[in-house]
N, CA and C atoms as a LAMMPS dump frame, in Angstrom:
ITEM: TIMESTEP
0
ITEM: NUMBER OF ATOMS
219
ITEM: BOX BOUNDS ff ff ff
-5.0000000000000000e+02 5.0000000000000000e+02
-5.0000000000000000e+02 5.0000000000000000e+02
-5.0000000000000000e+02 5.0000000000000000e+02
ITEM: ATOMS id mol type element x y z
1 1 1 N -276.64 -362.862 -428.973
2 1 2 C -275.97 -363.638 -427.942
3 1 3 C -274.514 -363.193 -427.846
4 2 1 N -274.014 -363.022 -426.647
5 2 2 C -272.648 -362.571 -426.422
6 2 3 C -271.723 -363.783 -426.382
7 3 1 N -270.662 -363.797 -427.208
8 3 2 C -269.743 -364.937 -427.183
9 3 3 C -268.89 -364.921 -425.916
10 4 1 N -268.897 -366.021 -425.204
11 4 2 C -268.136 -366.16 -423.966
12 4 3 C -267.319 -367.435 -424.014
13 5 1 N -266.197 -367.422 -423.325
14 5 2 C -265.431 -368.625 -423.094
15 5 3 C -265.414 -368.817 -421.591
16 6 1 N -265.913 -369.926 -421.139
17 6 2 C -266.054 -370.167 -419.71
18 6 3 C -265.159 -371.309 -419.287
19 7 1 N -264.422 -371.073 -418.217
20 7 2 C -263.629 -372.123 -417.607
21 7 3 C -264.067 -372.249 -416.16
22 8 1 N -264.337 -373.432 -415.69
23 8 2 C -264.797 -373.618 -414.317
24 8 3 C -263.91 -374.62 -413.607
25 9 1 N -263.744 -374.407 -412.316
26 9 2 C -262.947 -375.307 -411.494
27 9 3 C -263.315 -375.081 -410.042
28 10 1 N -262.757 -375.842 -409.157
29 10 2 C -262.997 -375.676 -407.725
30 10 3 C -261.759 -375.153 -407.044
31 11 1 N -261.981 -374.385 -405.989
32 11 2 C -260.893 -373.862 -405.17
33 11 3 C -261.185 -374.255 -403.733
34 12 1 N -260.198 -374.758 -403.035
35 12 2 C -260.368 -375.171 -401.654
36 12 3 C -260.382 -373.944 -400.751
37 13 1 N -261.448 -373.792 -399.988
38 13 2 C -261.575 -372.691 -399.044
39 13 3 C -261.688 -373.304 -397.66
40 14 1 N -260.885 -372.834 -396.72
41 14 2 C -260.813 -373.458 -395.402
42 14 3 C -262.166 -373.545 -394.698
43 15 1 N -262.961 -372.491 -394.743
44 15 2 C -264.207 -372.444 -393.978
45 15 3 C -265.279 -373.4 -394.489
46 16 1 N -265.39 -373.561 -395.808
47 16 2 C -266.506 -374.335 -396.359
48 16 3 C -266.106 -375.498 -397.246
49 17 1 N -264.846 -375.69 -397.494
50 17 2 C -264.41 -376.759 -398.393
51 17 3 C -264.187 -376.226 -399.79
52 18 1 N -264.529 -377.016 -400.798
53 18 2 C -264.298 -376.601 -402.18
54 18 3 C -265.424 -375.687 -402.666
55 19 1 N -265.039 -374.595 -403.327
56 19 2 C -265.98 -373.611 -403.845
57 19 3 C -265.848 -373.569 -405.358
58 20 1 N -266.985 -373.546 -406.065
59 20 2 C -266.967 -373.474 -407.524
60 20 3 C -266.549 -372.085 -407.982
61 21 1 N -265.654 -372.046 -408.986
62 21 2 C -265.154 -370.797 -409.545
63 21 3 C -265.34 -370.839 -411.055
64 22 1 N -265.815 -369.736 -411.629
65 22 2 C -265.944 -369.623 -413.077
66 22 3 C -265.075 -368.471 -413.556
67 23 1 N -264.277 -368.72 -414.579
68 23 2 C -263.483 -367.677 -415.217
69 23 3 C -264.106 -367.42 -416.583
70 24 1 N -264.423 -366.154 -416.862
71 24 2 C -265.107 -365.81 -418.102
72 24 3 C -264.232 -364.91 -418.95
73 25 1 N -264.077 -365.303 -420.201
74 25 2 C -263.348 -364.509 -421.197
75 25 3 C -264.363 -364.044 -422.231
76 26 1 N -264.444 -362.745 -422.446
77 26 2 C -265.378 -362.212 -423.432
78 26 3 C -264.837 -360.913 -423.987
79 27 1 N -265.001 -360.714 -425.287
80 27 2 C -264.589 -359.463 -425.909
81 27 3 C -265.643 -358.382 -425.692
82 28 1 N -266.873 -358.777 -425.421
83 28 2 C -267.956 -357.823 -425.183
84 28 3 C -267.987 -357.446 -423.706
85 29 1 N -268.444 -356.242 -423.428
86 29 2 C -268.602 -355.823 -422.036
87 29 3 C -269.855 -356.483 -421.477
88 30 1 N -269.708 -357.205 -420.395
89 30 2 C -270.832 -357.876 -419.76
90 30 3 C -270.661 -357.736 -418.249
91 31 1 N -271.743 -357.482 -417.566
92 31 2 C -271.664 -357.272 -416.12
93 31 3 C -271.851 -358.588 -415.365
94 32 1 N -271.418 -358.581 -414.133
95 32 2 C -271.572 -359.752 -413.28
96 32 3 C -273.053 -360.073 -413.087
97 33 1 N -273.887 -359.055 -412.93
98 33 2 C -275.324 -359.304 -412.749
99 33 3 C -275.934 -359.937 -414.009
100 34 1 N -275.469 -359.518 -415.199
101 34 2 C -275.957 -360.132 -416.444
102 34 3 C -275.564 -361.607 -416.506
103 35 1 N -274.348 -361.913 -416.111
104 35 2 C -273.884 -363.309 -416.113
105 35 3 C -274.75 -364.14 -415.17
106 36 1 N -274.981 -363.627 -413.974
107 36 2 C -275.798 -364.365 -413.003
108 36 3 C -277.231 -364.576 -413.513
109 37 1 N -277.808 -363.562 -414.169
110 37 2 C -279.169 -363.692 -414.718
111 37 3 C -279.233 -364.809 -415.752
112 38 1 N -278.245 -364.854 -416.638
113 38 2 C -278.211 -365.901 -417.669
114 38 3 C -278.038 -367.273 -417.02
115 39 1 N -277.134 -367.367 -416.062
116 39 2 C -276.916 -368.656 -415.401
117 39 3 C -278.168 -369.131 -414.68
118 40 1 N -278.896 -368.202 -414.045
119 40 2 C -280.116 -368.582 -413.338
120 40 3 C -281.199 -369.114 -414.276
121 41 1 N -281.174 -368.703 -415.538
122 41 2 C -282.137 -369.21 -416.52
123 41 3 C -281.84 -370.658 -416.897
124 42 1 N -280.57 -371.065 -416.764
125 42 2 C -280.149 -372.38 -417.255
126 42 3 C -279.683 -373.348 -416.174
127 43 1 N -279.524 -372.857 -414.943
128 43 2 C -278.984 -373.709 -413.89
129 43 3 C -279.751 -373.489 -412.586
130 44 1 N -279.85 -374.508 -411.747
131 44 2 C -280.425 -374.298 -410.423
132 44 3 C -279.527 -373.344 -409.615
133 45 1 N -280.117 -372.496 -408.783
134 45 2 C -279.32 -371.505 -408.029
135 45 3 C -278.165 -372.101 -407.225
136 46 1 N -278.36 -373.294 -406.673
137 46 2 C -277.298 -373.881 -405.848
138 46 3 C -276.131 -374.425 -406.659
139 47 1 N -276.242 -374.441 -408.002
140 47 2 C -275.139 -374.936 -408.833
141 47 3 C -274.352 -373.808 -409.509
142 48 1 N -274.779 -372.576 -409.319
143 48 2 C -274.078 -371.438 -409.916
144 48 3 C -272.781 -371.2 -409.141
145 49 1 N -271.661 -371.001 -409.847
146 49 2 C -270.387 -370.776 -409.154
147 49 3 C -270.479 -369.615 -408.164
148 50 1 N -269.871 -369.803 -407.004
149 50 2 C -269.864 -368.771 -405.966
150 50 3 C -268.942 -367.619 -406.334
151 51 1 N -267.896 -367.924 -407.086
152 51 2 C -266.922 -366.907 -407.494
153 51 3 C -266.906 -366.847 -409.016
154 52 1 N -267.073 -365.644 -409.556
155 52 2 C -267.022 -365.449 -411.008
156 52 3 C -265.984 -364.386 -411.3
157 53 1 N -264.968 -364.754 -412.081
158 53 2 C -263.886 -363.838 -412.448
159 53 3 C -263.954 -363.534 -413.933
160 54 1 N -263.689 -362.29 -414.277
161 54 2 C -263.535 -361.915 -415.679
162 54 3 C -262.036 -361.876 -415.955
163 55 1 N -261.599 -362.592 -416.976
164 55 2 C -260.175 -362.682 -417.291
165 55 3 C -259.937 -362.267 -418.74
166 56 1 N -258.721 -361.79 -419.016
167 56 2 C -258.377 -361.407 -420.391
168 56 3 C -258.344 -362.609 -421.312
169 57 1 N -257.819 -363.713 -420.793
170 57 2 C -257.808 -364.943 -421.586
171 57 3 C -257.719 -366.136 -420.655
172 58 1 N -258.278 -367.22 -421.11
173 58 2 C -258.202 -368.471 -420.37
174 58 3 C -257.07 -369.279 -420.976
175 59 1 N -256.098 -369.578 -420.127
176 59 2 C -254.933 -370.312 -420.619
177 59 3 C -255.318 -371.727 -421.012
178 60 1 N -254.566 -372.256 -421.962
179 60 2 C -254.801 -373.616 -422.439
180 60 3 C -253.535 -374.452 -422.296
181 61 1 N -253.734 -375.753 -422.198
182 61 2 C -252.607 -376.677 -422.135
183 61 3 C -252.05 -376.863 -423.542
184 62 1 N -250.985 -377.623 -423.664
185 62 2 C -250.38 -377.892 -424.97
186 62 3 C -251.342 -378.616 -425.91
187 63 1 N -252.287 -379.359 -425.344
188 63 2 C -253.243 -380.095 -426.173
189 63 3 C -254.516 -379.286 -426.444
190 64 1 N -254.575 -378.057 -425.974
191 64 2 C -255.719 -377.18 -426.269
192 64 3 C -256.822 -377.191 -425.235
193 65 1 N -256.653 -377.96 -424.168
194 65 2 C -257.668 -377.974 -423.11
195 65 3 C -257.508 -376.765 -422.205
196 66 1 N -258.6 -376.313 -421.594
197 66 2 C -258.533 -375.186 -420.674
198 66 3 C -257.788 -375.593 -419.414
199 67 1 N -256.856 -374.739 -418.978
200 67 2 C -256.157 -374.995 -417.722
201 67 3 C -257.113 -374.676 -416.588
202 68 1 N -257.27 -375.599 -415.685
203 68 2 C -258.246 -375.443 -414.6
204 68 3 C -257.876 -374.34 -413.621
205 69 1 N -256.63 -374.187 -413.299
206 69 2 C -256.239 -373.222 -412.28
207 69 3 C -255.529 -372.005 -412.853
208 70 1 N -255.804 -371.656 -414.102
209 70 2 C -255.091 -370.555 -414.749
210 70 3 C -255.366 -369.211 -414.107
211 71 1 N -256.537 -369.013 -413.548
212 71 2 C -256.872 -367.731 -412.926
213 71 3 C -257.488 -367.945 -411.567
214 72 1 N -257.018 -368.949 -410.863
215 72 2 C -257.581 -369.265 -409.538
216 72 3 C -257.254 -368.17 -408.542
217 73 1 N -258.079 -368.089 -407.517
218 73 2 C -257.864 -367.075 -406.466
219 73 3 C -256.665 -367.428 -405.626
């Protein structure tokens, strides 16, 4: 199993409203298609984030929580 750190949030898009975004931090090389395949095994297709970003690190607040908009579009 590949260790991942996932942060998810919504971004307001004018045409459709709020869109789900996932930011993924991983030391292993993983492709976008691999991420989607894994998500499809565990989630209904309509709940998978529309935007998936690979980031070097997911920022945290002073209390250790993931910052929601740290890597927003």
